[in-house]
N, CA and C atoms of all chains as a GROMACS GRO file, in nm:
protein
  648
    1MET      N    1  11.575   2.846  15.822
    1MET     CA    2  11.507   2.944  15.740
    1MET      C    3  11.507   3.061  15.820
    2GLU      N    4  11.470   3.069  15.935
    2GLU     CA    5  11.465   3.183  16.043
    2GLU      C    6  11.585   3.258  16.041
    3MET      N    7  11.688   3.192  16.058
    3MET     CA    8  11.833   3.254  16.051
    3MET      C    9  11.850   3.321  15.926
    4THR      N   10  11.816   3.274  15.832
    4THR     CA   11  11.837   3.348  15.691
    4THR      C   12  11.758   3.470  15.668
    5GLU      N   13  11.623   3.450  15.732
    5GLU     CA   14  11.554   3.565  15.732
    5GLU      C   15  11.601   3.686  15.822
    6GLN      N   16  11.652   3.644  15.924
    6GLN     CA   17  11.706   3.721  16.013
    6GLN      C   18  11.826   3.800  15.965
    7ILE      N   19  11.902   3.728  15.904
    7ILE     CA   20  12.033   3.776  15.836
    7ILE      C   21  11.979   3.876  15.715
    8GLU      N   22  11.894   3.834  15.636
    8GLU     CA   23  11.846   3.927  15.535
    8GLU      C   24  11.787   4.045  15.588
    9LYS      N   25  11.711   4.038  15.705
    9LYS     CA   26  11.640   4.147  15.757
    9LYS      C   27  11.747   4.254  15.823
   10THR      N   28  11.854   4.197  15.874
   10THR     CA   29  11.958   4.275  15.943
   10THR      C   30  12.030   4.342  15.829
   11ALA      N   31  12.069   4.277  15.702
   11ALA     CA   32  12.119   4.336  15.602
   11ALA      C   33  12.040   4.460  15.542
   12ARG      N   34  11.914   4.425  15.534
   12ARG     CA   35  11.833   4.526  15.482
   12ARG      C   36  11.829   4.665  15.566
   13GLU      N   37  11.818   4.618  15.689
   13GLU     CA   38  11.822   4.748  15.786
   13GLU      C   39  11.947   4.825  15.796
   14ILE      N   40  12.073   4.734  15.766
   14ILE     CA   41  12.176   4.818  15.767
   14ILE      C   42  12.198   4.892  15.630
   15GLU      N   43  12.152   4.860  15.521
   15GLU     CA   44  12.151   4.910  15.407
   15GLU      C   45  12.068   5.047  15.401
   16ASP      N   46  11.952   5.016  15.465
   16ASP     CA   47  11.850   5.149  15.474
   16ASP      C   48  11.922   5.254  15.565
   17ARG      N   49  11.993   5.207  15.661
   17ARG     CA   50  12.049   5.310  15.753
   17ARG      C   51  12.160   5.367  15.691
   18PHE      N   52  12.249   5.308  15.611
   18PHE     CA   53  12.351   5.382  15.552
   18PHE      C   54  12.357   5.415  15.406
   19ARG      N   55  12.251   5.402  15.332
   19ARG     CA   56  12.205   5.429  15.214
   19ARG      C   57  12.210   5.590  15.182
   20PRO      N   58  12.161   5.657  15.273
   20PRO     CA   59  12.165   5.805  15.249
   20PRO      C   60  12.292   5.858  15.254
   21GLN      N   61  12.367   5.819  15.353
   21GLN     CA   62  12.520   5.871  15.382
   21GLN      C   63  12.601   5.828  15.263
   22ILE      N   64  12.584   5.712  15.209
   22ILE     CA   65  12.652   5.669  15.086
   22ILE      C   66  12.620   5.752  14.973
   23GLU      N   67  12.492   5.770  14.954
   23GLU     CA   68  12.447   5.864  14.838
   23GLU      C   69  12.516   6.000  14.865
   24GLU      N   70  12.510   6.035  14.980
   24GLU     CA   71  12.558   6.178  15.006
   24GLU      C   72  12.706   6.187  14.952
   25ALA      N   73  12.776   6.096  15.028
   25ALA     CA   74  12.919   6.083  15.003
   25ALA      C   75  12.946   6.067  14.853
   26LYS      N   76  12.863   5.990  14.766
   26LYS     CA   77  12.893   5.991  14.619
   26LYS      C   78  12.866   6.102  14.564
   27LYS      N   79  12.752   6.176  14.618
   27LYS     CA   80  12.719   6.312  14.556
   27LYS      C   81  12.834   6.419  14.593
   28LYS      N   82  12.888   6.412  14.714
   28LYS     CA   83  12.995   6.506  14.734
   28LYS      C   84  13.137   6.488  14.652
   29VAL      N   85  13.166   6.347  14.629
   29VAL     CA   86  13.296   6.312  14.559
   29VAL      C   87  13.256   6.355  14.427
   30SER      N   88  13.142   6.349  14.359
   30SER     CA   89  13.117   6.379  14.221
   30SER      C   90  13.115   6.541  14.207
   31ASP      N   91  13.062   6.594  14.303
   31ASP     CA   92  13.080   6.755  14.306
   31ASP      C   93  13.226   6.803  14.302
   32LEU      N   94  13.296   6.725  14.403
   32LEU     CA   95  13.452   6.759  14.412
   32LEU      C   96  13.515   6.754  14.266
   33ASN      N   97  13.474   6.627  14.215
   33ASN     CA   98  13.539   6.584  14.062
   33ASN      C   99  13.522   6.704  13.981
   34ASP      N  100  13.374   6.724  13.970
   34ASP     CA  101  13.342   6.824  13.868
   34ASP      C  102  13.390   6.968  13.888
   35ARG      N  103  13.417   7.023  14.017
   35ARG     CA  104  13.492   7.132  14.045
   35ARG      C  105  13.625   7.120  13.992
   36ALA      N  106  13.708   7.014  14.034
   36ALA     CA  107  13.842   7.004  13.999
   36ALA      C  108  13.874   7.009  13.844
   37VAL      N  109  13.775   6.917  13.779
   37VAL     CA  110  13.787   6.922  13.646
   37VAL      C  111  13.766   7.056  13.573
   38SER      N  112  13.661   7.136  13.613
   38SER     CA  113  13.629   7.252  13.556
   38SER      C  114  13.756   7.353  13.618
   39TYR      N  115  13.793   7.365  13.723
   39TYR     CA  116  13.903   7.421  13.746
   39TYR      C  117  14.042   7.413  13.659
   40ILE      N  118  14.074   7.278  13.641
   40ILE     CA  119  14.168   7.240  13.557
   40ILE      C  120  14.150   7.291  13.417
   41LYS      N  121  14.035   7.281  13.355
   41LYS     CA  122  13.980   7.325  13.211
   41LYS      C  123  14.010   7.489  13.221
   42GLU      N  124  13.971   7.561  13.328
   42GLU     CA  125  13.965   7.705  13.318
   42GLU      C  126  14.111   7.742  13.333
   43ASN      N  127  14.213   7.686  13.411
   43ASN     CA  128  14.322   7.728  13.447
   43ASN      C  129  14.430   7.632  13.397
   44PRO      N  130  14.445   7.573  13.262
   44PRO     CA  131  14.542   7.475  13.219
   44PRO      C  132  14.694   7.507  13.243
   45GLY      N  133  14.730   7.641  13.228
   45GLY     CA  134  14.850   7.678  13.257
   45GLY      C  135  14.912   7.651  13.397
   46LYS      N  136  14.812   7.710  13.464
   46LYS     CA  137  14.843   7.723  13.608
   46LYS      C  138  14.854   7.584  13.661
   47CYS      N  139  14.753   7.487  13.626
   47CYS     CA  140  14.756   7.370  13.690
   47CYS      C  141  14.869   7.277  13.647
   48LEU      N  142  14.895   7.291  13.497
   48LEU     CA  143  15.010   7.226  13.446
   48LEU      C  144  15.150   7.260  13.514
   49LEU      N  145  15.166   7.395  13.535
   49LEU     CA  146  15.293   7.455  13.601
   49LEU      C  147  15.286   7.404  13.749
   50GLY      N  148  15.187   7.410  13.803
   50GLY     CA  149  15.184   7.368  13.940
   50GLY      C  150  15.219   7.197  13.956
   51ALA      N  151  15.156   7.138  13.877
   51ALA     CA  152  15.176   6.992  13.870
   51ALA      C  153  15.340   6.958  13.845
   52VAL      N  154  15.398   7.048  13.747
   52VAL     CA  155  15.552   7.023  13.718
   52VAL      C  156  15.614   7.051  13.853
   53ALA      N  157  15.585   7.171  13.903
   53ALA     CA  158  15.662   7.208  14.026
   53ALA      C  159  15.640   7.102  14.140
   54ALA      N  160  15.525   7.069  14.146
   54ALA     CA  161  15.511   6.957  14.264
   54ALA      C  162  15.587   6.841  14.220
   55GLY      N  163  15.588   6.786  14.103
   55GLY     CA  164  15.660   6.668  14.044
   55GLY      C  165  15.814   6.698  14.079
   56TYR      N  166  15.850   6.811  14.050
   56TYR     CA  167  15.995   6.848  14.069
   56TYR      C  168  16.030   6.850  14.209
   57ILE      N  169  15.951   6.888  14.298
   57ILE     CA  170  15.979   6.877  14.454
   57ILE      C  171  15.967   6.721  14.495
   58ILE      N  172  15.877   6.657  14.455
   58ILE     CA  173  15.884   6.515  14.493
   58ILE      C  174  16.005   6.448  14.438
   59GLY      N  175  16.041   6.462  14.296
   59GLY     CA  176  16.172   6.412  14.240
   59GLY      C  177  16.276   6.464  14.318
   60ARG      N  178  16.289   6.592  14.377
   60ARG     CA  179  16.417   6.630  14.446
   60ARG      C  180  16.408   6.545  14.587
   61ILE      N  181  16.289   6.535  14.656
   61ILE     CA  182  16.285   6.473  14.781
   61ILE      C  183  16.328   6.309  14.762
   62ALA      N  184  16.263   6.254  14.646
   62ALA     CA  185  16.311   6.130  14.628
   62ALA      C  186  16.441   6.073  14.591
   63ARG      N  187  16.508   6.188  14.548
   63ARG     CA  188  16.637   6.184  14.498
   63ARG      C  189  16.740   6.156  14.619
   64ARG      N  190  16.705   6.210  14.740
   64ARG     CA  191  16.787   6.211  14.843
   64ARG      C  192  16.813   6.080  14.912
   65MET      N  193  19.790  13.018  15.360
   65MET     CA  194  19.802  12.889  15.403
   65MET      C  195  19.640  12.839  15.428
   66GLU      N  196  19.555  12.911  15.504
   66GLU     CA  197  19.424  12.865  15.511
   66GLU      C  198  19.349  12.872  15.393
   67SER      N  199  19.371  12.957  15.304
   67SER     CA  200  19.309  12.960  15.186
   67SER      C  201  19.349  12.843  15.092
   68SER      N  202  19.456  12.802  15.094
   68SER     CA  203  19.523  12.682  15.018
   68SER      C  204  19.442  12.555  15.074
   69GLU      N  205  19.432  12.541  15.224
   69GLU     CA  206  19.362  12.426  15.284
   69GLU      C  207  19.207  12.430  15.242
   70SER      N  208  19.172  12.537  15.249
   70SER     CA  209  19.015  12.546  15.231
   70SER      C  210  18.978  12.489  15.077
   71GLY      N  211  19.083  12.527  15.008
   71GLY     CA  212  19.050  12.509  14.857
   71GLY      C  213  19.082  12.368  14.836
   72SER      N  214  19.174  12.291  14.910
   72SER     CA  215  19.199  12.140  14.878
   72SER      C  216  19.077  12.071  14.918
   73VAL      N  217  19.038  12.123  15.049
   73VAL     CA  218  18.912  12.051  15.109
   73VAL      C  219  18.790  12.033  15.018
   74ASN      N  220  18.748  12.181  14.967
   74ASN     CA  221  18.652  12.204  14.866
   74ASN      C  222  18.668  12.105  14.743
   75GLY      N  223  18.803  12.091  14.692
   75GLY     CA  224  18.822  12.008  14.582
   75GLY      C  225  18.777  11.878  14.610
   76GLN      N  226  18.828  11.815  14.743
   76GLN     CA  227  18.794  11.676  14.780
   76GLN      C  228  18.658  11.663  14.773
   77ARG      N  229  18.583  11.743  14.836
   77ARG     CA  230  18.426  11.741  14.846
   77ARG      C  231  18.359  11.747  14.709
   78MET      N  232  18.415  11.822  14.609
   78MET     CA  233  18.372  11.813  14.473
   78MET      C  234  18.374  11.682  14.403
   79GLU      N  235  18.502  11.619  14.431
   79GLU     CA  236  18.518  11.504  14.379
   79GLU      C  237  18.437  11.398  14.425
   80ALA      N  238  18.407  11.396  14.552
   80ALA     CA  239  18.334  11.298  14.640
   80ALA      C  240  18.197  11.309  14.576
   81ASN      N  241  18.143  11.437  14.564
   81ASN     CA  242  18.012  11.445  14.510
   81ASN      C  243  17.985  11.402  14.363
   82SER      N  244  18.086  11.436  14.284
   82SER     CA  245  18.081  11.386  14.143
   82SER      C  246  18.106  11.228  14.143
   83SER      N  247  18.162  11.157  14.222
   83SER     CA  248  18.186  11.018  14.217
   83SER      C  249  18.032  10.951  14.273
   84ARG      N  250  17.989  11.018  14.368
   84ARG     CA  251  17.873  10.978  14.413
   84ARG      C  252  17.765  10.990  14.306
   85ALA      N  253  17.755  11.103  14.218
   85ALA     CA  254  17.663  11.128  14.126
   85ALA      C  255  17.677  11.027  14.018
   86SER      N  256  17.814  10.985  13.979
   86SER     CA  257  17.837  10.896  13.883
   86SER      C  258  17.804  10.754  13.937
   87GLY      N  259  17.812  10.714  14.062
   87GLY     CA  260  17.784  10.600  14.118
   87GLY      C  261  17.629  10.571  14.108
   88ALA      N  262  17.562  10.678  14.141
   88ALA     CA  263  17.432  10.667  14.147
   88ALA      C  264  17.366  10.642  14.000
   89LEU      N  265  17.434  10.721  13.916
   89LEU     CA  266  17.390  10.683  13.776
   89LEU      C  267  17.412  10.551  13.737
   90THR      N  268  17.525  10.481  13.767
   90THR     CA  269  17.554  10.360  13.725
   90THR      C  270  17.444  10.251  13.796
   91VAL      N  271  17.431  10.273  13.917
   91VAL     CA  272  17.334  10.184  13.982
   91VAL      C  273  17.198  10.201  13.904
   92GLY      N  274  17.157  10.322  13.897
   92GLY     CA  275  17.039  10.341  13.802
   92GLY      C  276  17.032  10.265  13.686
   93GLN      N  277  17.145  10.272  13.598
   93GLN     CA  278  17.152  10.210  13.483
   93GLN      C  279  17.160  10.056  13.500
   94HIS      N  280  17.215  10.019  13.611
   94HIS     CA  281  17.221   9.874  13.629
   94HIS      C  282  17.069   9.825  13.652
   95VAL      N  283  16.994   9.902  13.749
   95VAL     CA  284  16.868   9.853  13.775
   95VAL      C  285  16.789   9.858  13.645
   96ASP      N  286  16.789   9.956  13.556
   96ASP     CA  287  16.731   9.957  13.447
   96ASP      C  288  16.759   9.855  13.346
   97ARG      N  289  16.895   9.817  13.345
   97ARG     CA  290  16.932   9.699  13.250
   97ARG      C  291  16.872   9.565  13.303
   98VAL      N  292  16.872   9.563  13.444
   98VAL     CA  293  16.829   9.428  13.518
   98VAL      C  294  16.676   9.413  13.490
   99SER      N  295  16.605   9.517  13.507
   99SER     CA  296  16.464   9.509  13.493
   99SER      C  297  16.433   9.498  13.332
  100GLY      N  298  16.501   9.560  13.251
  100GLY     CA  299  16.481   9.531  13.117
  100GLY      C  300  16.530   9.395  13.057
  101SER      N  301  16.609   9.328  13.111
  101SER     CA  302  16.645   9.203  13.077
  101SER      C  303  16.552   9.105  13.129
  102ALA      N  304  16.514   9.134  13.250
  102ALA     CA  305  16.408   9.046  13.321
  102ALA      C  306  16.281   9.055  13.264
  103HIS      N  307  16.257   9.179  13.211
  103HIS     CA  308  16.109   9.202  13.115
  103HIS      C  309  16.108   9.115  12.996
  104GLU      N  310  16.254   9.125  12.932
  104GLU     CA  311  16.254   9.055  12.800
  104GLU      C  312  16.256   8.902  12.824
  105ALA      N  313  16.320   8.861  12.919
  105ALA     CA  314  16.319   8.732  12.955
  105ALA      C  315  16.187   8.668  12.997
  106TRP      N  316  16.093   8.745  13.063
  106TRP     CA  317  15.952   8.703  13.071
  106TRP      C  318  15.866   8.692  12.953
  107SER      N  319  15.896   8.816  12.868
  107SER     CA  320  15.819   8.812  12.742
  107SER      C  321  15.855   8.680  12.659
  108ARG      N  322  15.982   8.659  12.669
  108ARG     CA  323  16.038   8.562  12.569
  108ARG      C  324  15.961   8.414  12.625
  109THR      N  325  15.981   8.372  12.776
  109THR     CA  326  15.919   8.271  12.820
  109THR      C  327  15.771   8.265  12.799
  110ARG      N  328  15.692   8.377  12.805
  110ARG     CA  329  15.562   8.384  12.770
  110ARG      C  330  15.538   8.333  12.619
  111GLU      N  331  15.616   8.392  12.525
  111GLU     CA  332  15.606   8.367  12.390
  111GLU      C  333  15.629   8.204  12.375
  112THR      N  334  15.718   8.144  12.438
  112THR     CA  335  15.771   8.023  12.425
  112THR      C  336  15.653   7.934  12.472
  113VAL      N  337  15.598   7.969  12.587
  113VAL     CA  338  15.503   7.895  12.636
  113VAL      C  339  15.369   7.905  12.554
  114ASN      N  340  15.343   8.017  12.502
  114ASN     CA  341  15.227   8.025  12.387
  114ASN      C  342  15.248   7.940  12.276
  115GLU      N  343  15.373   7.949  12.225
  115GLU     CA  344  15.414   7.861  12.108
  115GLU      C  345  15.395   7.725  12.143
  116LEU      N  346  15.432   7.681  12.253
  116LEU     CA  347  15.426   7.537  12.301
  116LEU      C  348  15.262   7.502  12.314
  117LYS      N  349  15.215   7.586  12.372
  117LYS     CA  350  15.069   7.562  12.381
  117LYS      C  351  14.991   7.537  12.239
  118ASP      N  352  15.023   7.625  12.148
  118ASP     CA  353  14.955   7.606  12.025
  118ASP      C  354  15.012   7.493  11.955
  119ARG      N  355  15.132   7.462  11.965
  119ARG     CA  356  15.197   7.371  11.874
  119ARG      C  357  15.143   7.220  11.917
  120PHE      N  358  15.138   7.199  12.069
  120PHE     CA  359  15.114   7.069  12.127
  120PHE      C  360  14.957   7.082  12.147
  121ASP      N  361  14.857   7.172  12.136
  121ASP     CA  362  14.724   7.176  12.163
  121ASP      C  363  14.706   7.143  12.301
  122LEU      N  364  14.780   7.220  12.390
  122LEU     CA  365  14.771   7.198  12.551
  122LEU      C  366  14.619   7.218  12.576
  123ASP      N  367  14.558   7.314  12.535
  123ASP     CA  368  14.429   7.341  12.590
  123ASP      C  369  14.332   7.231  12.566
  124GLY      N  370  14.339   7.196  12.430
  124GLY     CA  371  14.265   7.089  12.368
  124GLY      C  372  14.285   6.959  12.431
  125ARG      N  373  14.399   6.940  12.479
  125ARG     CA  374  14.448   6.800  12.550
  125ARG      C  375  14.381   6.801  12.696
  126VAL      N  376  14.401   6.921  12.771
  126VAL     CA  377  14.361   6.953  12.884
  126VAL      C  378  14.203   6.932  12.885
  127ASN      N  379  14.137   6.980  12.796
  127ASN     CA  380  13.999   6.981  12.791
  127ASN      C  381  13.956   6.834  12.778
  128ARG      N  382  14.038   6.768  12.695
  128ARG     CA  383  13.994   6.622  12.672
  128ARG      C  384  14.036   6.538  12.788
  129HIS      N  385  14.147   6.549  12.842
  129HIS     CA  386  14.190   6.452  12.955
  129HIS      C  387  14.270   6.539  13.059
  130PRO      N  388  14.178   6.610  13.123
  130PRO     CA  389  14.229   6.688  13.256
  130PRO      C  390  14.332   6.636  13.340
  131TYR      N  391  14.271   6.512  13.406
  131TYR     CA  392  14.359   6.448  13.509
  131TYR      C  393  14.488   6.372  13.433
  132GLY      N  394  14.461   6.322  13.318
  132GLY     CA  395  14.577   6.261  13.240
  132GLY      C  396  14.690   6.380  13.241
  133MET      N  397  14.672   6.493  13.189
  133MET     CA  398  14.746   6.613  13.151
  133MET      C  399  14.828   6.644  13.289
  134VAL      N  400  14.756   6.653  13.389
  134VAL     CA  401  14.818   6.681  13.530
  134VAL      C  402  14.895   6.582  13.567
  135ALA      N  403  14.866   6.448  13.553
  135ALA     CA  404  14.943   6.347  13.573
  135ALA      C  405  15.086   6.335  13.494
  136ALA      N  406  15.057   6.365  13.381
  136ALA     CA  407  15.184   6.362  13.284
  136ALA      C  408  15.288   6.495  13.324
  137ALA      N  409  15.213   6.631  13.384
  137ALA     CA  410  15.297   6.712  13.409
  137ALA      C  411  15.371   6.676  13.533
  138LEU      N  412  15.320   6.609  13.628
  138LEU     CA  413  15.363   6.563  13.744
  138LEU      C  414  15.478   6.480  13.726
  139GLY      N  415  15.473   6.393  13.624
  139GLY     CA  416  15.563   6.303  13.587
  139GLY      C  417  15.681   6.370  13.526
  140VAL      N  418  15.653   6.483  13.438
  140VAL     CA  419  15.777   6.547  13.382
  140VAL      C  420  15.844   6.614  13.477
  141GLY      N  421  15.768   6.691  13.581
  141GLY     CA  422  15.838   6.752  13.693
  141GLY      C  423  15.930   6.661  13.790
  142TYR      N  424  15.863   6.525  13.794
  142TYR     CA  425  15.957   6.420  13.876
  142TYR      C  426  16.080   6.383  13.802
  143VAL      N  427  16.055   6.382  13.686
  143VAL     CA  428  16.189   6.346  13.602
  143VAL      C  429  16.281   6.458  13.601
  144LEU      N  430  16.236   6.583  13.605
  144LEU     CA  431  16.330   6.703  13.592
  144LEU      C  432  16.384   6.713  13.724
  145GLY      N  433  16.314   6.669  13.826
  145GLY     CA  434  16.371   6.687  13.960
  145GLY      C  435  16.480   6.585  14.007
  146GLY      N  436  16.500   6.496  13.903
  146GLY     CA  437  16.611   6.402  13.921
  146GLY      C  438  16.562   6.274  14.003
  147GLY      N  439  16.437   6.249  13.997
  147GLY     CA  440  16.380   6.156  14.088
  147GLY      C  441  16.370   6.006  14.013
  148PHE      N  442  16.413   6.017  13.871
  148PHE     CA  443  16.387   5.891  13.795
  148PHE      C  444  16.480   5.796  13.835
  149PHE      N  445  16.602   5.816  13.868
  149PHE     CA  446  16.697   5.722  13.910
  149PHE      C  447  16.692   5.705  14.075
  150SER      N  448  16.600   5.684  14.112
  150SER     CA  449  16.585   5.680  14.266
  150SER      C  450  16.521   5.552  14.318
  151PRO      N  451  16.547   5.522  14.452
  151PRO     CA  452  16.484   5.405  14.497
  151PRO      C  453  16.346   5.402  14.504
  152LEU      N  454  16.285   5.505  14.530
  152LEU     CA  455  16.124   5.523  14.517
  152LEU      C  456  16.084   5.471  14.362
  153THR      N  457  16.169   5.529  14.249
  153THR     CA  458  16.109   5.490  14.124
  153THR      C  459  16.112   5.335  14.104
  154ALA      N  460  16.239   5.288  14.147
  154ALA     CA  461  16.244   5.153  14.151
  154ALA      C  462  16.140   5.067  14.216
  155ARG      N  463  16.107   5.116  14.341
  155ARG     CA  464  15.990   5.054  14.412
  155ARG      C  465  15.850   5.051  14.322
  156ILE      N  466  15.833   5.184  14.275
  156ILE     CA  467  15.704   5.199  14.214
  156ILE      C  468  15.701   5.123  14.100
  157PHE      N  469  15.810   5.110  14.009
  157PHE     CA  470  15.826   5.043  13.887
  157PHE      C  471  15.811   4.867  13.937
  158ARG      N  472  15.888   4.837  14.036
  158ARG     CA  473  15.856   4.701  14.065
  158ARG      C  474  15.712   4.664  14.106
  159ILE      N  475  15.640   4.759  14.184
  159ILE     CA  476  15.508   4.732  14.212
  159ILE      C  477  15.413   4.730  14.079
  160GLY      N  478  15.456   4.806  13.990
  160GLY     CA  479  15.374   4.828  13.879
  160GLY      C  480  15.394   4.697  13.777
  161LEU      N  481  15.517   4.655  13.780
  161LEU     CA  482  15.546   4.539  13.702
  161LEU      C  483  15.482   4.422  13.764
  162ARG      N  484  15.488   4.405  13.894
  162ARG     CA  485  15.413   4.286  13.957
  162ARG      C  486  15.274   4.286  13.925
  163ILE      N  487  15.216   4.397  13.938
  163ILE     CA  488  15.045   4.411  13.910
  163ILE      C  489  15.030   4.383  13.768
  164GLY      N  490  15.118   4.442  13.671
  164GLY     CA  491  15.118   4.403  13.540
  164GLY      C  492  15.119   4.276  13.500
  165ILE      N  493  15.220   4.194  13.567
  165ILE     CA  494  15.246   4.058  13.539
  165ILE      C  495  15.094   3.980  13.572
  166ARG      N  496  15.073   4.001  13.713
  166ARG     CA  497  14.962   3.947  13.748
  166ARG      C  498  14.836   3.962  13.660
  167MET      N  499  14.807   4.077  13.623
  167MET     CA  500  14.699   4.102  13.536
  167MET      C  501  14.705   4.041  13.406
  168ALA      N  502  14.822   4.020  13.359
  168ALA     CA  503  14.837   3.962  13.220
  168ALA      C  504  14.839   3.827  13.247
  169ALA      N  505  14.898   3.761  13.354
  169ALA     CA  506  14.918   3.623  13.372
  169ALA      C  507  14.785   3.554  13.430
  170ILE      N  508  14.708   3.630  13.499
  170ILE     CA  509  14.589   3.561  13.538
  170ILE      C  510  14.487   3.513  13.432
  171PRO      N  511  14.453   3.596  13.325
  171PRO     CA  512  14.384   3.553  13.226
  171PRO      C  513  14.447   3.432  13.134
  172PHE      N  514  14.569   3.454  13.127
  172PHE     CA  515  14.637   3.348  13.042
  172PHE      C  516  14.653   3.223  13.101
  173LEU      N  517  14.684   3.227  13.263
  173LEU     CA  518  14.656   3.100  13.331
  173LEU      C  519  14.514   3.034  13.343
  174GLU      N  520  14.418   3.116  13.353
  174GLU     CA  521  14.285   3.071  13.333
  174GLU      C  522  14.247   3.014  13.196
  175ASN      N  523  14.306   3.071  13.107
  175ASN     CA  524  14.274   2.998  12.974
  175ASN      C  525  14.328   2.860  12.975
  176GLU      N  526  14.466   2.875  13.012
  176GLU     CA  527  14.537   2.750  13.011
  176GLU      C  528  14.465   2.639  13.078
  177ILE      N  529  14.422   2.678  13.189
  177ILE     CA  530  14.351   2.577  13.297
  177ILE      C  531  14.223   2.532  13.244
  178ARG      N  532  14.150   2.623  13.166
  178ARG     CA  533  14.032   2.590  13.117
  178ARG      C  534  14.050   2.502  13.010
  179GLY      N  535  14.150   2.545  12.912
  179GLY     CA  536  14.180   2.440  12.800
  179GLY      C  537  14.211   2.306  12.841
  180PHE      N  538  14.296   2.299  12.940
  180PHE     CA  539  14.340   2.175  13.019
  180PHE      C  540  14.233   2.099  13.052
  181ALA      N  541  14.139   2.168  13.124
  181ALA     CA  542  14.015   2.099  13.195
  181ALA      C  543  13.917   2.048  13.066
  182ASP      N  544  13.918   2.147  12.973
  182ASP     CA  545  13.820   2.105  12.843
  182ASP      C  546  13.876   1.961  12.781
  183ALA      N  547  14.035   1.972  12.766
  183ALA     CA  548  14.083   1.854  12.692
  183ALA      C  549  14.084   1.727  12.790
  184VAL      N  550  14.089   1.742  12.928
  184VAL     CA  551  14.088   1.633  13.001
  184VAL      C  552  13.938   1.572  13.020
  185MET      N  553  13.846   1.681  13.013
  185MET     CA  554  13.701   1.613  13.009
  185MET      C  555  13.666   1.544  12.878
  186ALA      N  556  13.721   1.624  12.762
  186ALA     CA  557  13.672   1.566  12.636
  186ALA      C  558  13.754   1.410  12.621
  187GLY      N  559  13.869   1.404  12.667
  187GLY     CA  560  13.928   1.269  12.670
  187GLY      C  561  13.854   1.180  12.751
  188HIS      N  562  13.807   1.210  12.864
  188HIS     CA  563  13.752   1.127  12.944
  188HIS      C  564  13.604   1.081  12.884
  189ASP      N  565  13.550   1.194  12.825
  189ASP     CA  566  13.421   1.161  12.758
  189ASP      C  567  13.439   1.063  12.641
  190GLY      N  568  13.520   1.087  12.561
  190GLY     CA  569  13.576   0.981  12.453
  190GLY      C  570  13.631   0.852  12.496
  191GLU      N  571  13.678   0.850  12.604
  191GLU     CA  572  13.725   0.707  12.650
  191GLU      C  573  13.564   0.647  12.699
  192GLY      N  574  13.499   0.717  12.770
  192GLY     CA  575  13.388   0.664  12.811
  192GLY      C  576  13.272   0.612  12.702
  193GLU      N  577  13.291   0.687  12.576
  193GLU     CA  578  13.195   0.646  12.485
  193GLU      C  579  13.252   0.518  12.411
  194GLY      N  580  13.395   0.539  12.384
  194GLY     CA  581  13.451   0.413  12.336
  194GLY      C  582  13.448   0.284  12.422
  195GLY      N  583  13.452   0.297  12.538
  195GLY     CA  584  13.438   0.184  12.623
  195GLY      C  585  13.318   0.133  12.642
  196GLU      N  586  13.204   0.206  12.619
  196GLU     CA  587  13.073   0.138  12.633
  196GLU      C  588  13.046   0.055  12.524
  197GLY      N  589  13.082   0.076  12.398
  197GLY     CA  590  13.051  -0.007  12.294
  197GLY      C  591  13.155  -0.121  12.264
  198SER      N  592  13.269  -0.105  12.278
  198SER     CA  593  13.362  -0.208  12.262
  198SER      C  594  13.452  -0.262  12.382
  199SER      N  595  13.481  -0.390  12.372
  199SER     CA  596  13.559  -0.457  12.479
  199SER      C  597  13.688  -0.406  12.482
  200SER      N  598  13.740  -0.363  12.354
  200SER     CA  599  13.889  -0.337  12.348
  200SER      C  600  13.909  -0.214  12.448
  201GLY      N  601  13.823  -0.125  12.454
  201GLY     CA  602  13.840   0.003  12.541
  201GLY      C  603  13.856  -0.056  12.693
  202GLU      N  604  13.784  -0.146  12.718
  202GLU     CA  605  13.783  -0.192  12.863
  202GLU      C  606  13.923  -0.265  12.881
  203GLY      N  607  13.962  -0.326  12.765
  203GLY     CA  608  14.101  -0.399  12.790
  203GLY      C  609  14.202  -0.304  12.786
  204LYS      N  610  14.196  -0.196  12.710
  204LYS     CA  611  14.306  -0.091  12.726
  204LYS      C  612  14.320  -0.035  12.866
  205ARG      N  613  14.188  -0.009  12.914
  205ARG     CA  614  14.181   0.043  13.044
  205ARG      C  615  14.246  -0.034  13.144
  206SER      N  616  14.184  -0.161  13.128
  206SER     CA  617  14.239  -0.280  13.236
  206SER      C  618  14.397  -0.278  13.216
  207GLN      N  619  14.453  -0.275  13.103
  207GLN     CA  620  14.580  -0.292  13.081
  207GLN      C  621  14.657  -0.174  13.144
  208SER      N  622  14.606  -0.047  13.110
  208SER     CA  623  14.675   0.065  13.166
  208SER      C  624  14.667   0.056  13.339
  209LYS      N  625  14.556  -0.007  13.366
  209LYS     CA  626  14.547   0.003  13.503
  209LYS      C  627  14.664  -0.105  13.566
  210GLY      N  628  14.668  -0.210  13.501
  210GLY     CA  629  14.757  -0.320  13.526
  210GLY      C  630  14.892  -0.279  13.534
  211SER      N  631  14.932  -0.191  13.421
  211SER     CA  632  15.068  -0.144  13.411
  211SER      C  633  15.093  -0.039  13.522
  212LYS      N  634  14.989   0.035  13.560
  212LYS     CA  635  15.010   0.125  13.663
  212LYS      C  636  15.040   0.047  13.784
  213GLY      N  637  14.945  -0.057  13.812
  213GLY     CA  638  14.973  -0.147  13.944
  213GLY      C  639  15.111  -0.199  13.924
  214GLY      N  640  15.156  -0.248  13.811
  214GLY     CA  641  15.287  -0.320  13.810
  214GLY      C  642  15.393  -0.225  13.834
  215LYS      N  643  15.379  -0.112  13.792
  215LYS     CA  644  15.492  -0.002  13.813
  215LYS      C  645  15.496   0.037  13.967
  216ARG      N  646  15.372   0.041  14.018
  216ARG     CA  647  15.385   0.081  14.172
  216ARG      C  648  15.450  -0.060  14.215
   0.00000   0.00000   0.00000
């Protein structure tokens, strides 16, 4: 029983320690995603042409 | 003599000047033509892109599925670049196929195993219920056991 309690306590401590960082990382990823989506929506032609060009280059490299 | 020589030199200069002038003109015309055709090609491309945008509702599609459209454009570029029949494509295709088969096969196998287990359990329960009430069930079981033992 003491062992289990100890493990639970350690797990809780680790969770408490890393929770803010995880939350921050989640927020950052979400912000990045929102910015990327809004950029794509604002400049669809540029993004699509850029993607086609990037795909073309990747295809040329893969062809070799 | 001198006058005739100076006249010929002047004539040559005049010819050179006139040819230079005509050369400059043709170069200018060429530049004008090239710039004109480039402008025309650019405007045509723009028109075509706008027409395609309107026809396929690209803006709407990009608004609905931004990442999907970018991925599709990447795929189009990849195919245009000649990467379709390449070892990389074969590898990606193989990995995708493997993952797809696994994803499709696991639920199928799970269902099959569950069905088999249910059938076995139901058969086991049926035998148990039958065997409790009648002696024939026990006889059958003992017969089967005996036959198994005999086979061994």
